[in-house]
C-alpha positions in Angstrom: 21.0 13.1 19.1 18.4 11.6 18.0 15.3 9.6 19.7 14.7 6.5 18.6 11.7 4.7 20.2 11.1 1.1 18.8 8.3 -0.4 19.2 8.3 -4.5 19.7 7.1 -7.7 19.9 4.3 -7.1 16.5 3.2 -10.6 15.6 2.6 -8.8 11.6 4.5 -6.5 9.1 0.5 -5.1 9.2 0.4 -4.2 12.8 3.2 -2.1 12.2 1.8 -0.6 9.5 -1.1 0.6 11.4 1.0 1.8 13.6 3.1 3.6 11.4 0.0 5.1 9.7 -1.2 6.0 13.6 2.2 8.0 14.2 1.8 9.7 10.9 -1.4 11.2 11.1 -0.4 12.5 14.8 2.5 14.4 13.5 1.0 15.2 10.6 -1.9 17.2 12.4 0.9 18.9 14.7 2.2 20.3 10.9 5.4 17.9 11.1 7.5 16.4 8.3 7.6 12.8 8.2 10.2 10.7 5.9 9.5 6.9 5.8 12.3 4.6 5.0 11.4 1.6 3.1 13.1 -0.3 0.3 10.1 -3.2 0.1 7.7 -1.8 -2.6 4.7 -3.7 -1.5 4.9 -2.5 2.1 5.7 1.0 0.9 2.5 0.6 -0.9 0.5 -0.7 1.8 2.0 1.9 3.7 0.7 4.2 0.8 -2.3 3.2 0.9 -3.1 3.2 4.8 -2.6 7.4 4.7 -5.6 7.3 2.2 -7.4 5.4 4.3 -7.2 6.6 7.9 -10.4 7.4 7.8 -13.5 7.8 5.4 -13.0 11.4 4.5 -9.4 12.1 5.4 -6.7 12.0 3.1 -2.6 12.5 4.1 -0.6 14.0 0.9 2.5 12.2 0.6 4.6 11.8 -2.6 6.8 8.5 -3.5 10.5 9.4 -3.6 11.0 10.8 -7.1 7.2 11.9 -7.7 6.7 15.1 -9.1 6.1 17.3 -6.1 2.8 19.7 -6.5 2.3 21.3 -3.2 5.5 21.5 -0.7 6.4 18.2 0.2 5.9 17.4 4.4 5.6 13.3 4.0 7.9 11.6 1.5 8.2 7.3 1.5 11.8 6.6 -0.1 13.8 3.7 -0.3 17.6 5.4 -0.7 19.0 8.6 -0.2 18.2 9.5 3.2 19.7 13.3 3.2 18.4 13.9 -0.4 14.9 13.9 0.6 15.4 15.3 3.7 16.3 18.4 2.7 13.1 18.3 0.1 10.9 18.3 3.2 9.4 22.1 4.7 9.3 22.2 7.5 12.8 20.2 8.4 11.6 16.7 9.0 10.6 16.3 13.0 10.4 12.0 12.3 12.0 9.6 10.6 9.9 6.0 10.3 12.3 3.2 9.2 10.1 0.6 7.6 13.4 -1.6 6.5 15.7 -3.4 8.4 18.0 -1.6 7.3 20.2 0.9 9.9 20.6 4.7 9.1 23.8 6.4 8.9 22.1 9.6 8.9 19.7 8.8 11.5 20.9 12.2 13.7 19.2 14.5 10.9 15.8 13.5 12.7 15.1 14.9 16.1 12.9 11.4 16.6 13.3 8.1 14.9 10.4 5.1 14.9 12.4 1.6 14.4 10.1 -1.4 14.5 11.6 -5.0 15.7 9.0 -7.8 14.8 8.7 -10.9 17.0 10.0 -12.8 15.4 14.2 -14.3 15.4 15.2 -12.8 12.5 13.8 -9.3 13.3 14.7 -9.4 16.3 18.3 -10.3 15.5 18.5 -7.7 12.8 17.0 -5.3 15.5 19.6 -6.1 18.2 22.1 -5.3 15.9 20.7 -2.0 14.5 20.2 -1.1 18.4 23.5 -1.8 19.3 25.1 0.6 16.5 22.6 3.5 17.3 23.4 3.1 21.3 27.3 3.2 20.2 26.5 6.4 18.7 25.4 7.8 21.7 21.6 8.1 20.4 18.5 7.8 23.1 16.6 4.6 23.0 13.2 4.1 24.1 11.0 1.0 24.2 7.3 0.1 23.7 5.9 -2.9 23.6 3.1 -3.8 20.7 0.1 -4.8 23.4 -2.6 -7.3 22.0 -6.6 -7.9 24.0 -6.9 -11.3 25.0 -9.5 -12.8 23.6 
C-alpha cells in the first residue's frame, strides 16, 4: 500500500509547484526516482522550469514522457500511462507526485505519493473524492497543511 501525503490549504498552484520542486530536489539528492503526473501542459512546463532553477548552480535532470532519453531516467513528467513510465525509471520510482485532480489507479506502484488540495471549494471537493477512494483501497493517508507567514 502507498503512503499518501496530502498537502492541503495552498492558495495557488504556484505554491504547490514550489513544494513539488522542493520534494523532488530532496528525493533526487537521495538517489530516488520520481514520476510526476500532470495533465496540464502549462503546469508541467512551470514544474520543469522549477527543476532548472532551484538555485543558480543546480539543475535536476528530468524528461517529459516521450522525450528521447539520453541518460537513464530518474525523473519523468507524464500525462498518461503511469505504469508504463514508472517501469522506465531506474531505480524503481519511490515517489509519485500528482499535479492533477485525477484519481490515480496505479498508485500501488509507488511507496510514497504526494497529492495536493488547493484552498478552494472545487479542489477540496475533488480532493475529498480522491482521498475517499484511496482510503477505501487501504492506503495510508497523512495530511500536511500549507503554512503561510503572517504579515
